[in-house]
Structures are given as C-alpha cells and as structure tokens.
N, C-alpha and C positions, 0 to 999 in steps of 0.2 A: 336375748331379745336386746342391741345393742338403741338405746330411747335416748340418746345425748341427741341426734334428729328424729325429729318422727314427721311424716305426712300427714296433715289432715285435710281431709280434699273433698268438695260438696260435689264431687262429679259420680257417679258408679264405674262409666268408663275408665274413666281416669283414676281407679282410686286400680283398675284391676291392669290399665298400664305401667302402671308402680310398682307394683309386685313383680308381672313381666319382665323387669327393667332390674332389680334391684336383682331378682333371683340369677339371672344373667352375668352382674357381676360380682354375685357370689359379696351380698351385702343385707343383713341382718337387721333391715331399719324398719320399721312398726309405722304401716299404712294406715289411717282410718277412714271409714267414709259421717263425717257431719258435715253442717252446719248451722252459718251463722253462730247465731247463741250458746247452742250443743257440743257446738267445735271450739269454745270458749270455758264451755265445765272440764272438756274434757283435757284441755291444755291443764284449767288447774291442778286435775286430778294426776296429770304426767307428772308434775315436775317436781315431786319427791323422788321420783326413780330415776333422776338427773336429765330431763332436755335440757339439753341448752339451744335449740334453735330447733323454728316450728318451719317448715314448706306449706303451703299455701296458694290461693288465688282469690280472687273476686272480691264478693263482700264478705266471706268466710276469714278472706285474707286481714282488710279495711278493720274486723269486729277483735278479731286475736291483736293486733296492731292496736290498735284504742284500747282493751280492757285486758292488756298483760304489759308484763315492763321485757316480757322475755323476746330477743330477734326474732323476726320472722322474715322469711324471703317469698316472692311469688313464683308459683311453676307454670310459667308460659305459656299459651299457643302460639302453632305457628302458622302463616297463612294457607297452609291447607286441606288443616283442621277446620277451619272457618271454612274454606271452603264446599267439604262434604257437606259436613252444616246446614250449610245456605242451598246446596243443591237437595239436600233433602227437604228441609223443609217448602221447597217452591215446589215441589211433588205434589204439596196435600193441600185441600183445597182449605177455602177461606185465608182469611187478614194475618197475618205474621207480625207477632213482635219478639226481641230479642231481648227478655232482662236480665240486665247483669251495669257490665261497665264500660267504662265509654273505653279505653281503650282495647277493650276485647270486640265490640261493636265495629272499630277502624275496618279489623282486620274482614272484618263482612261484608262493610260495604266496598273493600278495595277484591273480593275477590266475587261481589257480584258484577262487578266493571269491567273484570276480567274475563267473562263468561258471557260478554255480551246484555247485559242487567241491568233495569233501572233497578242503582241502589239505596233508591226510598221503597225497592217494596218490598224490604223488610223494614218493618218501625222499632222506636229502640224504647227502652223502658228502662232511667239509670235506677236500679234499685239504692230504697236508702237505710242507714241502718235507724234507730226506734223502731222499726217497726217490721213484723212479721212477712217471710218472702210469699205465707201467704196468703196474705192480707193485701198483701200488694198485688201479686195475678189473680183475685176476686177481684180488682180495683181494672184490672186487662180485660179480664172475662165481659164486667158489665159493659166495659166500649166497645166489647165486638166481636172483640179476636178470636181466631178460634183457633191459629198453630202454633204453641211456645220454647221458644229457646230459652234453654238456663241449665241451671241444679236441677239436684235429682229430688230435694225436696221441692220444689215448685214444678218442675212436671210432674211427680208422683197425686202433686195437688191438680190439677188443670186435668191430667188424666180419668179422676174421681171423676169428676165437673163434665166428663165429655166430650175433652178439648185435645188435644194432638200436643205430645211434649214431644221436644230432643233435644239430648244433650249432646255437648262440644267429647270431643277425645284429644289426647294428647301425644306427638311424635318420639317414638320412645329414642330416640338418638338427644330430643330439648328433655328429656328427662337425665339421661346418663349425662348430661350439660349441666342442668343445675342441680344434679346430684357432686359432681364435680364442687361448682360452686359453693353447697352446702357446706361440704370437707373441709375446702381451704377457708371460710370464713371459722366453722369451727373450731379448727385449727389457731385461728387468731385470738376468736375466744377464752380457746385454753391457758395459753400463754400469756394473756392478761391478769388470767386471774389466778395465775401462778404467780403474775409480780404487786399484785395487788394482797396476796397472803402475806409478802413478801415487806409491804409496803405497809401493813396491820403493825404485823409483830416489831417492827422499828416503831409504830406507831406508838403500840403499848407502851415499848421496852424503856423507850423517854422517858429521861428528866424535866422535859419541857413539857408548858402548858400545848398544847396543839389543839386548834380548832380547821376545822377546812368547810367551808361556808360554798354558797353554790351563788348564780346570777346574781340570785335578790337576795343576799347577803343572809340566805336565813344557814343555822347550823346543819352540818347534814351530818359529821362524824367529829368524834370530841374522845380523846381519851384519855386518863384515868387520873394525871395529872392538874387538866385544865376541870377536869370534874371537881375533883380536893379544891381545884381553887374557887371558880365557881362560890363550892357548898350546895350544889341544887343535886338533886336524883339527873341521871342524864336523859330519862323523858321528859322529867321538862324542860331543859335544854334542846335537843334536837327539834329544828322546823323553828326556833326562835330568829327571832332580828338580831345579827353578832352585835350591834351598837346598845336594839334594847335589853338584853342581856347586862350587859358588859357595866349597862347602867344603873339597872337594876340592885345588879352584887356591888356597887363600888366599886366597880375595878380600873374606870375609864371612863377620865372628863369627851365624854363622848359631844361636846357644845366648840372646843379647840379641834377636829378632828378636819380639816376641810377631805370630805369624800366623795368631792366633785370633780377635784384634777385627776390627771392622769383617766383613759379607757378601762372600762367594765371589763372582769374577766366572766370566763365560763363556771371556773372553780378557783380558789382562791384556798392559802392552807395561809392561817395567823399563827406563830408562835409567839407567845410569853415569857419573860425570863424573870423579870420579878416585879411587884404587884408592889403597890398601883401604882398605875400610867398617867401620863398627862402629857400626850402627843402634840408638840407646837408648831409642828410645819411636817408636807412632805413635796418628796419636788414632782410634779407636774409627769415626769417622761422615766420615772423610777419607779422599779418593783420594790423598792424595798425603801424602807422611812425611819429613821430613830428618835429617840427623843429621849430629853433630859427630867426627871422626876423625884418628885421628895415625897414625904408624909402630906397626908391636908391637914390646914392648921387647925382644926379641933383635935386630933392625935396631938400627942405628944410628942415632942418634937426632935430629930434625928439626926444624926450626919446624914448628908440629902445620898443619892447613889444615881449609877447609871443605871441606861434600862435600853433596851435594846426590842426592838415587836417588827418584823421579819414579815410583807407576805410577799405569793409570787404565783403568777396562773399556773396552771399547770391540767395537761389534760392524762385522763389516767393509763395507767397509776395515777393517782393526782396528789403522791406524795413521793418527795423528790429531796435527796440528797444535799441541801447549801453548806457551806462554812461559815457560823458563825461571823456575824461578826465581830468586830474587835470593840470592845466596850471602852465608853465615851469618858474620857477625865472626869472624877465627881466635880459638880458644882452646882450653885444654886437656880432651882427652877425654875424657869419662866412661869407668870401662871397671867 
C-alpha cells in the first residue's frame, strides 16, 4: 500500500468510484470513508506511515486543512454528478436542502436551470466547522426539511430520523485527473524535501551562526553554532522574536537597527560571524547589510573587529548559498 497519496472521502458512492478508478489504472493508494473530525484523527494516525498528500472534498477537506499541516487537495464534482443527484431529489416528497459547500451547490443550481427547474427548488445550508454535521442536520429537520443532500454521516443521521438522504457520486474521469494532479504535486513535494535535507545538512555543518526567521521575525530554525552563540537550549529559542532573543543574550544592540526599512519577507536567514555586533545602518533597497562593531565599554578593551551580518529572502528550501561578504577594514565602531 502506497500511503504517500491518501484519499479520505466523506461519501460512500465516491469511495467506491475512487477504488474502482485506482484499480483500473493500477495504483494502490488507500481510500477511507471518514467525515470531518474523524477524518482529521485518521490522517494523524496515517502520517507516520508516510502520508505526503491527502485528497478529500467539502467540509472534510476544510477541516483537514485547518487542523493539519500536511498538503490536501480537492476531489471535485462535475455538473453531471450534481444533475443526477438533483433529479433524484426532485422525485422525492417534501422540502429539499443541500448541506455542504457553496462551490458544489453552484453546480446544483446550474443543473436545475438546465432541466428547466427553478434553482430555488433546492435550498442550501452552508456547513460550518465547530459544530458536528449531525447537529446542523438536526437544525434543518427542525426547520421542516424532508429531503437531504450531503455526506454519508449526515445521510445516515437523517435516515434514522425518517427522512430522505442522498449522496453525490464522482465521475471516474475526474477522479483519474485528480490522481494525476496529486502525483504531480507529490513529485514536487518529494523534490522539495530532498533539497531541504541538503539545506539542513549544510546548515548543521556550517561554522557560521545561522538563524531562520519567519515573516513575524520569529525563529523557526537555528543551527548548532547559533545555539552555542546564544547559550540557550534550542527549545527556548524556537518561536522567539529574533531581536528579543539577541538583545536578551547580549548579542546585538537592537535599538540601533532600523527594521522598518525595506519590504518584509516571508522567510529570512540571518548569519552572524563575529559577536557582539552593533548594526549602524541598513540600505533600504538591499537585502544585505554590514556593520562595524567593537566590545562593549563595560568589558576589557580589545582591538576593534569587522563584522558582517547577512539576511536574505528565501522560499523553500529556505537556505541558499551566497558568497560571504568581504570583511570591512578594522575601524572604530560608531555608537
């Protein structure tokens, strides 16, 4: 079983269609029937088996994306799938409601228009995270609806209450196209992981103190040399604002740094080669800044030294090799 791509689907007909499509094209990806919270718990259990990408749809997909960091993509429905379900619903007595997402209900309305029906024949209720599907289905039962369109957990609940429940199916051609898209994305993920592993190896082996910070300037990666420089455990540094951590450890005089110049970045790598440092200026249009520094006046005097600190914007993989800036000639540090 290849768990790298895993299907977690909240519809019984779609689960059967996905299994059939995968069998036809000779792929052995796992397919599970789960909805919302159960889907998230299952995904957490499967991640150690090597899951890299999840395929789902509807509120279940939204919940997975909200709760987990693992990539997840949509298994879409077609207009024909919506048309078949809408026609079946119109044959049943009572008020009809679709409990789901707006994108799928759009297909239902288009389908009703194509067959000459009033698009308002089937009402819509937007499912919300934070409440169970069953609770929201009960609200619609209390509102007087008799025919329900949605996922398997909702259908099972309304049938127990004596109502009609219908599920969507998915076209096998769309399933095959989704599998191809998932495989393309999986290859991209694997290539990125390989590059990141190389970057991490370079990071760990570097004699420079290297810190990676996010757009909020919080530390999310730090190499052993930087940990020794800060003289703090790694767990105490991760998540800290860079300037706060540096000031607390006496590494940098933050007050002399103009962090407002330049545009903010999603990810920045900062390299410190000699310490302590006191940045004196930064070019607004440059991602590289240099400074001169000397020992604080409270310590024993020593010859002034040149110091470079480099930062640059980077997208994953977030460590890029750059030539070291040439050291500046020794001079007295401006304070």
